[in-house]
TIZAKOL-992029 format. One line per field, with one value per residue: residue number from 1; residue in one letter; x, y, z of N, C-alpha, C in turn. Coordinates in nm, 3 decimals, decimal comma. Atoms other than C-alpha are relative to their C-alpha. Layout:
N
pos: (NUM | ...) .
code: (A | ...) .
npx: (X | ...) .
npy: (Y | ...) .
npz: (Z | ...) .
capx: (X | ...) .
capy: (Y | ...) .
capz: (Z | ...) .
cpx: (X | ...) .
cpy: (Y | ...) .
cpz: (Z | ...) .
% end
This chain:
179
pos: (1 | 2 | 3 | 4 | 5 | 6 | 7 | 8 | 9 | 10 | 11 | 12 | 13 | 14 | 15 | 16 | 17 | 18 | 19 | 20 | 21 | 22 | 23 | 24 | 25 | 26 | 27 | 28 | 29 | 30 | 31 | 32 | 33 | 34 | 35 | 36 | 37 | 38 | 39 | 40 | 41 | 42 | 43 | 44 | 45 | 46 | 47 | 48 | 49 | 50 | 51 | 52 | 53 | 54 | 55 | 56 | 57 | 58 | 59 | 60 | 61 | 62 | 63 | 64 | 65 | 66 | 67 | 68 | 69 | 70 | 71 | 72 | 73 | 74 | 75 | 76 | 77 | 78 | 79 | 80 | 81 | 82 | 83 | 84 | 85 | 86 | 87 | 88 | 89 | 90 | 91 | 92 | 93 | 94 | 95 | 96 | 97 | 98 | 99 | 100 | 101 | 102 | 103 | 104 | 105 | 106 | 107 | 108 | 109 | 110 | 111 | 112 | 113 | 114 | 115 | 116 | 117 | 118 | 119 | 120 | 121 | 122 | 123 | 124 | 125 | 126 | 127 | 128 | 129 | 130 | 131 | 132 | 133 | 134 | 135 | 136 | 137 | 138 | 139 | 140 | 141 | 142 | 143 | 144 | 145 | 146 | 147 | 148 | 149 | 150 | 151 | 152 | 153 | 154 | 155 | 156 | 157 | 158 | 159 | 160 | 161 | 162 | 163 | 164 | 165 | 166 | 167 | 168 | 169 | 170 | 171 | 172 | 173 | 174 | 175 | 176 | 177 | 178 | 179) .
code: (X | X | X | X | X | X | X | X | X | X | X | X | X | X | X | X | X | X | X | X | X | X | X | X | X | X | X | X | X | X | X | X | X | X | X | X | X | X | X | X | X | X | X | X | X | X | X | X | X | X | X | X | X | X | X | X | X | X | X | X | X | X | X | X | X | X | X | X | X | X | X | X | X | X | X | X | X | X | X | X | X | X | X | X | X | X | X | X | X | X | X | X | X | X | X | X | X | X | X | X | X | X | X | X | X | X | X | X | X | X | X | X | X | X | X | X | X | X | X | X | X | X | X | X | X | X | X | X | X | X | X | X | X | X | X | X | X | X | X | X | X | X | X | X | X | X | X | X | X | X | X | X | X | X | X | X | X | X | X | X | X | X | X | X | X | X | X | X | X | X | X | X | X | X | X | X | X | X | X) .
npx: (-0,025 | 0,061 | 0,142 | 0,037 | -0,017 | 0,107 | 0,126 | -0,005 | 0,024 | 0,142 | 0,073 | -0,025 | 0,063 | 0,145 | 0,026 | -0,005 | 0,110 | 0,120 | 0,005 | 0,012 | 0,136 | 0,003 | 0,011 | -0,095 | -0,126 | 0,015 | -0,010 | -0,138 | -0,072 | 0,031 | -0,061 | -0,146 | -0,010 | 0,019 | -0,119 | -0,110 | 0,033 | -0,012 | -0,145 | -0,057 | 0,062 | 0,054 | 0,139 | 0,089 | 0,019 | 0,081 | 0,137 | 0,048 | 0,028 | 0,121 | 0,117 | 0,017 | 0,057 | 0,146 | 0,054 | -0,015 | 0,101 | 0,127 | -0,002 | 0,015 | 0,131 | 0,089 | -0,018 | 0,001 | 0,000 | -0,072 | -0,144 | -0,026 | -0,013 | -0,131 | -0,094 | 0,013 | -0,048 | -0,145 | -0,051 | 0,036 | -0,097 | -0,127 | 0,019 | 0,019 | -0,129 | -0,096 | 0,077 | -0,079 | -0,098 | 0,069 | 0,047 | -0,116 | -0,045 | 0,103 | 0,018 | 0,133 | 0,084 | 0,131 | 0,048 | -0,076 | 0,038 | 0,136 | -0,013 | -0,061 | 0,105 | 0,103 | -0,061 | -0,031 | 0,117 | 0,111 | -0,032 | -0,001 | 0,136 | 0,076 | -0,049 | 0,052 | 0,147 | 0,030 | -0,027 | 0,097 | 0,126 | -0,010 | 0,010 | 0,138 | 0,080 | -0,033 | 0,066 | 0,145 | 0,025 | -0,016 | 0,118 | 0,116 | -0,018 | 0,037 | 0,148 | 0,057 | -0,027 | 0,090 | 0,135 | 0,004 | -0,002 | 0,129 | 0,097 | -0,023 | 0,052 | 0,145 | 0,047 | -0,028 | 0,098 | 0,132 | -0,002 | 0,012 | 0,133 | 0,085 | -0,037 | 0,062 | 0,142 | 0,022 | -0,022 | 0,118 | 0,115 | -0,027 | 0,017 | 0,142 | 0,063 | -0,045 | 0,076 | 0,137 | 0,001 | -0,021 | 0,124 | 0,102 | -0,031 | 0,028 | 0,145 | 0,044 | -0,044 | 0,080 | 0,131 | -0,001 | -0,012 | 0,124 | -0,018) .
npy: (0,128 | -0,001 | 0,005 | 0,133 | 0,077 | -0,032 | 0,053 | 0,146 | 0,018 | -0,026 | 0,115 | 0,118 | -0,018 | 0,013 | 0,145 | 0,067 | -0,051 | 0,067 | 0,140 | 0,007 | -0,005 | -0,099 | -0,135 | -0,088 | 0,028 | -0,057 | -0,141 | -0,028 | 0,014 | -0,116 | -0,117 | 0,005 | -0,034 | -0,147 | -0,065 | 0,010 | -0,082 | -0,137 | -0,026 | -0,005 | -0,106 | 0,062 | -0,044 | 0,096 | 0,118 | -0,041 | -0,011 | 0,138 | 0,067 | -0,059 | 0,046 | 0,144 | -0,002 | -0,020 | 0,124 | 0,102 | -0,025 | 0,042 | 0,148 | 0,050 | -0,036 | 0,098 | 0,124 | -0,010 | -0,139 | -0,025 | 0,007 | -0,116 | -0,111 | 0,008 | -0,031 | -0,143 | -0,076 | 0,008 | -0,078 | -0,140 | -0,051 | -0,029 | -0,106 | -0,126 | -0,037 | -0,032 | -0,066 | -0,102 | 0,068 | 0,061 | -0,103 | -0,053 | 0,098 | 0,021 | -0,123 | -0,044 | 0,110 | -0,017 | 0,130 | 0,031 | -0,093 | 0,039 | 0,117 | -0,044 | -0,078 | 0,096 | 0,073 | -0,090 | -0,074 | 0,085 | 0,107 | 0,129 | 0,055 | -0,067 | 0,050 | 0,136 | -0,008 | -0,053 | 0,107 | 0,106 | -0,047 | 0,002 | 0,140 | 0,039 | -0,064 | 0,070 | 0,133 | -0,016 | -0,039 | 0,118 | 0,080 | -0,066 | 0,022 | 0,136 | 0,010 | -0,063 | 0,093 | 0,120 | -0,050 | -0,025 | 0,129 | 0,061 | -0,072 | 0,036 | 0,140 | 0,000 | -0,056 | 0,098 | 0,102 | -0,056 | -0,007 | 0,136 | 0,049 | -0,065 | 0,056 | 0,133 | -0,016 | -0,046 | 0,118 | 0,089 | -0,054 | 0,010 | 0,139 | 0,027 | -0,057 | 0,072 | 0,123 | -0,026 | -0,028 | 0,127 | 0,081 | -0,064 | 0,030 | 0,141 | 0,019 | -0,053 | 0,093 | 0,119 | -0,039 | -0,019 | 0,135 | 0,073 | 0,095) .
npz: (-0,060 | -0,135 | 0,015 | 0,030 | -0,121 | -0,092 | 0,059 | -0,024 | -0,141 | -0,017 | 0,053 | -0,084 | -0,133 | 0,021 | 0,021 | -0,128 | -0,082 | 0,046 | -0,040 | -0,144 | -0,052 | -0,105 | 0,061 | -0,065 | 0,066 | 0,130 | -0,016 | -0,034 | 0,123 | 0,088 | -0,062 | 0,030 | 0,140 | 0,007 | -0,057 | 0,098 | 0,115 | -0,041 | -0,014 | 0,133 | 0,076 | 0,121 | 0,007 | 0,071 | -0,080 | -0,115 | 0,053 | 0,025 | -0,131 | -0,062 | 0,072 | -0,035 | -0,136 | 0,017 | 0,057 | -0,100 | -0,098 | 0,057 | 0,000 | -0,135 | -0,049 | 0,053 | -0,068 | -0,148 | -0,037 | -0,122 | 0,039 | 0,084 | -0,090 | -0,053 | 0,108 | 0,031 | -0,114 | -0,001 | 0,115 | -0,029 | -0,097 | 0,068 | 0,101 | -0,076 | -0,050 | 0,107 | 0,107 | 0,071 | 0,082 | 0,109 | 0,089 | 0,068 | 0,098 | 0,103 | 0,079 | 0,043 | 0,040 | -0,069 | -0,046 | -0,118 | -0,104 | -0,046 | -0,086 | -0,125 | -0,074 | -0,052 | -0,110 | -0,116 | -0,050 | -0,043 | -0,096 | 0,060 | 0,001 | 0,109 | 0,126 | 0,010 | 0,010 | 0,132 | 0,098 | -0,029 | 0,045 | 0,148 | 0,046 | -0,026 | 0,103 | 0,127 | -0,006 | 0,020 | 0,142 | 0,083 | -0,027 | 0,068 | 0,140 | 0,032 | -0,012 | 0,124 | 0,114 | -0,009 | 0,030 | 0,145 | 0,070 | -0,020 | 0,081 | 0,141 | 0,018 | -0,003 | 0,130 | 0,104 | -0,017 | 0,043 | 0,144 | 0,051 | -0,021 | 0,099 | 0,130 | 0,001 | 0,015 | 0,138 | 0,088 | -0,015 | 0,068 | 0,142 | 0,033 | -0,009 | 0,120 | 0,119 | -0,009 | 0,035 | 0,144 | 0,069 | -0,014 | 0,086 | 0,137 | 0,016 | 0,004 | 0,128 | 0,105 | -0,015 | 0,046 | 0,144 | 0,055 | -0,032 | -0,107) .
capx: (3,656 | 3,539 | 3,189 | 3,175 | 3,306 | 3,041 | 2,764 | 2,882 | 2,888 | 2,539 | 2,413 | 2,570 | 2,436 | 2,085 | 2,110 | 2,215 | 1,952 | 1,683 | 1,784 | 1,771 | 1,448 | 1,540 | 1,423 | 1,653 | 1,953 | 1,823 | 1,794 | 2,146 | 2,284 | 2,106 | 2,234 | 2,593 | 2,538 | 2,410 | 2,707 | 2,951 | 2,772 | 2,758 | 3,131 | 3,208 | 2,982 | 2,823 | 2,494 | 2,361 | 2,420 | 2,270 | 1,963 | 1,928 | 1,950 | 1,691 | 1,453 | 1,516 | 1,433 | 1,094 | 1,033 | 1,160 | 0,923 | 0,629 | 0,736 | 0,769 | 0,442 | 0,266 | 0,407 | 0,440 | 0,332 | 0,483 | 0,823 | 0,792 | 0,749 | 1,073 | 1,255 | 1,124 | 1,203 | 1,562 | 1,615 | 1,435 | 1,664 | 1,974 | 1,826 | 1,714 | 2,060 | 2,233 | 1,971 | 2,212 | 2,482 | 2,239 | 2,086 | 2,433 | 2,518 | 2,187 | 2,165 | 1,858 | 1,715 | 1,345 | 1,266 | 1,547 | 1,463 | 1,101 | 1,205 | 1,430 | 1,146 | 0,900 | 1,141 | 1,224 | 0,884 | 0,641 | 0,645 | 0,718 | 0,365 | 0,221 | 0,443 | 0,334 | -0,032 | -0,034 | 0,120 | -0,117 | -0,419 | -0,298 | -0,261 | -0,610 | -0,761 | -0,578 | -0,708 | -1,064 | -1,041 | -0,917 | -1,202 | -1,456 | -1,309 | -1,342 | -1,707 | -1,784 | -1,613 | -1,812 | -2,138 | -2,062 | -1,976 | -2,303 | -2,504 | -2,344 | -2,415 | -2,775 | -2,817 | -2,661 | -2,891 | -3,197 | -3,093 | -3,045 | -3,385 | -3,552 | -3,365 | -3,484 | -3,842 | -3,822 | -3,680 | -3,964 | -4,225 | -4,066 | -4,054 | -4,420 | -4,524 | -4,313 | -4,479 | -4,824 | -4,746 | -4,612 | -4,923 | -5,152 | -4,965 | -4,984 | -5,356 | -5,409 | -5,207 | -5,408 | -5,732 | -5,633 | -5,542 | -5,871 | -5,744) .
capy: (0,682 | 0,782 | 0,835 | 0,492 | 0,346 | 0,520 | 0,421 | 0,058 | 0,089 | 0,236 | -0,045 | -0,311 | -0,159 | -0,138 | -0,506 | -0,609 | -0,387 | -0,543 | -0,893 | -0,816 | -0,873 | -0,624 | -0,278 | -0,110 | -0,278 | -0,169 | 0,184 | 0,171 | 0,051 | 0,331 | 0,586 | 0,464 | 0,491 | 0,847 | 0,940 | 0,815 | 0,999 | 1,324 | 1,301 | 1,232 | 1,512 | 1,278 | 1,452 | 1,199 | 0,902 | 1,091 | 1,181 | 0,821 | 0,698 | 0,947 | 0,840 | 0,470 | 0,552 | 0,671 | 0,355 | 0,135 | 0,302 | 0,238 | -0,125 | -0,174 | -0,001 | -0,253 | -0,539 | -0,412 | -0,058 | -0,082 | -0,177 | 0,112 | 0,356 | 0,234 | 0,251 | 0,606 | 0,732 | 0,617 | 0,767 | 1,088 | 1,130 | 1,116 | 1,342 | 1,603 | 1,608 | 1,643 | 1,844 | 2,128 | 1,897 | 1,702 | 2,012 | 2,147 | 1,830 | 1,784 | 2,145 | 2,245 | 1,900 | 1,954 | 1,581 | 1,518 | 1,831 | 1,718 | 1,386 | 1,562 | 1,801 | 1,513 | 1,324 | 1,629 | 1,793 | 1,501 | 1,267 | 0,905 | 0,802 | 1,064 | 0,944 | 0,581 | 0,671 | 0,869 | 0,583 | 0,329 | 0,543 | 0,585 | 0,210 | 0,161 | 0,407 | 0,233 | -0,108 | 0,021 | 0,181 | -0,147 | -0,337 | -0,084 | -0,110 | -0,487 | -0,454 | -0,217 | -0,450 | -0,749 | -0,545 | -0,435 | -0,787 | -0,915 | -0,638 | -0,719 | -1,091 | -1,018 | -0,805 | -1,079 | -1,337 | -1,115 | -1,059 | -1,430 | -1,499 | -1,238 | -1,373 | -1,725 | -1,606 | -1,431 | -1,746 | -1,955 | -1,714 | -1,706 | -2,087 | -2,101 | -1,867 | -2,055 | -2,382 | -2,225 | -2,103 | -2,447 | -2,614 | -2,364 | -2,422 | -2,801 | -2,780 | -2,567 | -2,808 | -3,105 | -2,918 | -2,832 | -3,199 | -3,304 | -3,492) .
capz: (-0,152 | 0,196 | 0,070 | -0,078 | 0,243 | 0,447 | 0,202 | 0,231 | 0,612 | 0,596 | 0,382 | 0,597 | 0,919 | 0,770 | 0,660 | 1,005 | 1,163 | 0,945 | 1,044 | 1,416 | 1,611 | 1,879 | 1,770 | 2,020 | 1,855 | 1,517 | 1,637 | 1,784 | 1,449 | 1,260 | 1,515 | 1,470 | 1,097 | 1,133 | 1,349 | 1,088 | 0,810 | 1,011 | 1,088 | 0,722 | 0,608 | 0,354 | 0,271 | 0,020 | 0,249 | 0,544 | 0,337 | 0,229 | 0,586 | 0,707 | 0,435 | 0,520 | 0,886 | 0,774 | 0,570 | 0,853 | 1,102 | 0,873 | 0,838 | 1,212 | 1,284 | 1,059 | 1,256 | 1,616 | 1,709 | 2,056 | 1,916 | 1,672 | 1,961 | 2,113 | 1,784 | 1,707 | 2,060 | 2,039 | 1,693 | 1,801 | 2,096 | 1,875 | 1,605 | 1,865 | 2,016 | 1,677 | 1,479 | 1,401 | 1,279 | 1,068 | 0,919 | 0,838 | 0,651 | 0,459 | 0,352 | 0,150 | 0,088 | 0,172 | 0,206 | 0,451 | 0,644 | 0,661 | 0,809 | 1,065 | 1,158 | 1,195 | 1,417 | 1,634 | 1,668 | 1,709 | 2,008 | 1,926 | 2,014 | 1,772 | 1,490 | 1,554 | 1,602 | 1,277 | 1,083 | 1,254 | 1,172 | 0,813 | 0,777 | 0,928 | 0,679 | 0,394 | 0,509 | 0,537 | 0,193 | 0,045 | 0,214 | 0,083 | -0,264 | -0,254 | -0,139 | -0,428 | -0,670 | -0,544 | -0,557 | -0,913 | -1,020 | -0,866 | -1,041 | -1,377 | -1,329 | -1,238 | -1,554 | -1,764 | -1,615 | -1,669 | -2,030 | -2,088 | -1,944 | -2,175 | -2,475 | -2,383 | -2,354 | -2,696 | -2,853 | -2,702 | -2,831 | -3,176 | -3,179 | -3,072 | -3,354 | -3,605 | -3,490 | -3,521 | -3,876 | -3,973 | -3,832 | -4,012 | -4,336 | -4,287 | -4,216 | -4,529 | -4,738 | -4,606 | -4,673 | -5,025 | -5,084 | -4,945 | -4,650) .
cpx: (-0,068 | -0,153 | -0,047 | 0,009 | -0,114 | -0,135 | 0,000 | -0,028 | -0,151 | -0,085 | 0,010 | -0,073 | -0,150 | -0,035 | -0,003 | -0,116 | -0,129 | -0,010 | -0,023 | -0,147 | -0,015 | 0,001 | 0,098 | 0,134 | -0,002 | 0,022 | 0,147 | 0,088 | -0,021 | 0,067 | 0,149 | 0,024 | -0,014 | 0,120 | 0,115 | -0,027 | 0,012 | 0,149 | 0,065 | -0,054 | -0,061 | -0,155 | -0,091 | -0,023 | -0,084 | -0,148 | -0,062 | -0,036 | -0,126 | -0,126 | -0,024 | -0,055 | -0,148 | -0,063 | 0,002 | -0,109 | -0,133 | -0,005 | -0,020 | -0,139 | -0,104 | 0,003 | -0,025 | 0,009 | 0,076 | 0,152 | 0,034 | 0,022 | 0,140 | 0,104 | 0,000 | 0,057 | 0,152 | 0,061 | -0,025 | 0,101 | 0,129 | -0,018 | -0,017 | 0,133 | 0,094 | -0,073 | 0,086 | 0,106 | -0,061 | -0,046 | 0,114 | 0,046 | -0,098 | -0,024 | -0,142 | -0,095 | -0,132 | -0,052 | 0,072 | -0,028 | -0,138 | 0,006 | 0,059 | -0,103 | -0,104 | 0,053 | 0,021 | -0,126 | -0,113 | 0,048 | -0,007 | -0,139 | -0,086 | 0,042 | -0,060 | -0,150 | -0,042 | 0,019 | -0,103 | -0,137 | -0,001 | -0,016 | -0,143 | -0,090 | 0,023 | -0,068 | -0,150 | -0,035 | 0,007 | -0,119 | -0,123 | 0,011 | -0,039 | -0,147 | -0,070 | 0,024 | -0,093 | -0,144 | -0,018 | -0,001 | -0,140 | -0,109 | 0,013 | -0,052 | -0,146 | -0,055 | 0,020 | -0,102 | -0,137 | -0,007 | -0,013 | -0,142 | -0,097 | 0,029 | -0,066 | -0,150 | -0,034 | 0,019 | -0,115 | -0,119 | 0,014 | -0,017 | -0,146 | -0,074 | 0,042 | -0,075 | -0,149 | -0,012 | 0,022 | -0,128 | -0,112 | 0,026 | -0,023 | -0,146 | -0,055 | 0,033 | -0,082 | -0,141 | -0,006 | 0,014 | -0,124 | 0,014 | -0,061) .
cpy: (-0,008 | -0,013 | -0,136 | -0,093 | 0,019 | -0,049 | -0,152 | -0,032 | 0,020 | -0,118 | -0,121 | 0,013 | -0,013 | -0,149 | -0,066 | 0,045 | -0,070 | -0,145 | -0,019 | 0,010 | 0,110 | 0,138 | 0,099 | -0,018 | 0,058 | 0,149 | 0,040 | -0,011 | 0,120 | 0,125 | -0,001 | 0,033 | 0,150 | 0,074 | 0,000 | 0,089 | 0,149 | 0,037 | 0,009 | 0,117 | -0,047 | 0,027 | -0,103 | -0,129 | 0,032 | 0,017 | -0,133 | -0,072 | 0,059 | -0,049 | -0,151 | -0,013 | 0,009 | -0,128 | -0,109 | 0,017 | -0,050 | -0,155 | -0,060 | 0,024 | -0,106 | -0,130 | 0,010 | 0,149 | 0,038 | 0,005 | 0,124 | 0,122 | 0,008 | 0,044 | 0,157 | 0,086 | 0,005 | 0,085 | 0,150 | 0,066 | 0,045 | 0,121 | 0,134 | 0,055 | 0,052 | 0,070 | 0,099 | -0,063 | -0,067 | 0,098 | 0,062 | -0,090 | -0,011 | 0,123 | 0,027 | -0,114 | 0,000 | -0,133 | -0,041 | 0,092 | -0,030 | -0,119 | 0,041 | 0,074 | -0,091 | -0,073 | 0,088 | 0,053 | -0,089 | -0,104 | -0,137 | -0,059 | 0,064 | -0,053 | -0,143 | -0,002 | 0,044 | -0,111 | -0,118 | 0,044 | 0,000 | -0,138 | -0,048 | 0,057 | -0,071 | -0,136 | 0,013 | 0,042 | -0,121 | -0,094 | 0,054 | -0,021 | -0,146 | -0,022 | 0,060 | -0,089 | -0,120 | 0,042 | 0,023 | -0,128 | -0,073 | 0,068 | -0,035 | -0,144 | -0,009 | 0,054 | -0,100 | -0,112 | 0,041 | 0,007 | -0,136 | -0,052 | 0,067 | -0,055 | -0,140 | 0,009 | 0,041 | -0,114 | -0,095 | 0,054 | -0,009 | -0,144 | -0,035 | 0,052 | -0,077 | -0,135 | 0,019 | 0,020 | -0,134 | -0,085 | 0,054 | -0,037 | -0,148 | -0,026 | 0,050 | -0,098 | -0,126 | 0,032 | 0,010 | -0,139 | -0,083 | -0,100 | 0,042) .
cpz: (0,135 | -0,010 | -0,030 | 0,121 | 0,094 | -0,054 | 0,024 | 0,147 | 0,028 | -0,045 | 0,085 | 0,136 | -0,013 | -0,023 | 0,135 | 0,088 | -0,044 | 0,043 | 0,151 | 0,040 | 0,103 | -0,061 | 0,060 | -0,066 | -0,140 | 0,008 | 0,031 | -0,127 | -0,090 | 0,060 | -0,029 | -0,148 | -0,019 | 0,051 | -0,100 | -0,120 | 0,035 | 0,005 | -0,138 | -0,082 | -0,130 | -0,003 | -0,068 | 0,085 | 0,125 | -0,041 | -0,025 | 0,127 | 0,066 | -0,068 | 0,031 | 0,139 | -0,014 | -0,054 | 0,106 | 0,110 | -0,049 | -0,004 | 0,139 | 0,054 | -0,047 | 0,077 | 0,153 | 0,039 | 0,126 | -0,022 | -0,080 | 0,087 | 0,058 | -0,102 | -0,028 | 0,115 | 0,003 | -0,113 | 0,028 | 0,094 | -0,065 | -0,091 | 0,071 | 0,045 | -0,111 | -0,118 | -0,078 | -0,089 | -0,123 | -0,101 | -0,081 | -0,112 | -0,117 | -0,082 | -0,030 | -0,036 | 0,083 | 0,056 | 0,127 | 0,118 | 0,057 | 0,094 | 0,130 | 0,083 | 0,061 | 0,118 | 0,125 | 0,063 | 0,052 | 0,095 | -0,072 | -0,012 | -0,108 | -0,134 | -0,022 | -0,018 | -0,138 | -0,103 | 0,017 | -0,055 | -0,153 | -0,059 | 0,017 | -0,110 | -0,130 | -0,001 | -0,022 | -0,144 | -0,090 | 0,020 | -0,070 | -0,152 | -0,042 | 0,005 | -0,124 | -0,120 | 0,003 | -0,035 | -0,152 | -0,079 | 0,012 | -0,085 | -0,146 | -0,026 | 0,001 | -0,131 | -0,110 | 0,011 | -0,045 | -0,153 | -0,066 | 0,010 | -0,103 | -0,137 | -0,014 | -0,021 | -0,143 | -0,094 | 0,012 | -0,071 | -0,156 | -0,047 | -0,001 | -0,128 | -0,124 | -0,006 | -0,043 | -0,155 | -0,082 | 0,010 | -0,087 | -0,145 | -0,028 | -0,011 | -0,132 | -0,113 | 0,002 | -0,050 | -0,152 | -0,072 | 0,028 | 0,107 | 0,122) .
% end
C-alpha cells in the first residue's frame, strides 16, 4: 500500500513539475519525490524517477539549455548529498546506477553540453538524410525522364519506318495497277 502511495505521489509530482515553467520548482518537486522514495525504500519508484529525470533533462535541453543547467545542478546537488542512500535503495540496477553516476560525476554544464551536442548531431544527420533522399529522388526522376525520351524516339523511328513501308507498298500497288 505504501509503495502504491509513493508511486502515486511520484506521478503527481512529475505531472505538477511538467506543468510548471520554473525549472527550479520542477527540480524541487523531483527532489521531494526522491526524498519520499528514499525514505520509503521503494527501489522501483526511485529507479523510475531517476530515469524520468534523464528524460526530463533531454526535454528541457531541447527547449532551453540554460534552464536545463539550473535543473541539472539542483538535482545533482541532492543526488551527490544522498548518493549512498540512493545506491542502497536501488541496489544492483545498472541503469539507475548509471544515471546516479552521470549526475554525480559530470558537471551540469557537461551534461547539458553533451545532450545539446547529441541533439545537434541528430539534427545534422536528419538534414543530411533528407538531402540524400532528395538527391536520390531527383536522380530517379532524371532516369525516368531519359528513359521516356528514348522510348519516344524509338516510337517515332518505328512510326517513320512503318510510314515508309506503307508508302512503298502503296507506290508498288499503284505501279502494278498502272496508275
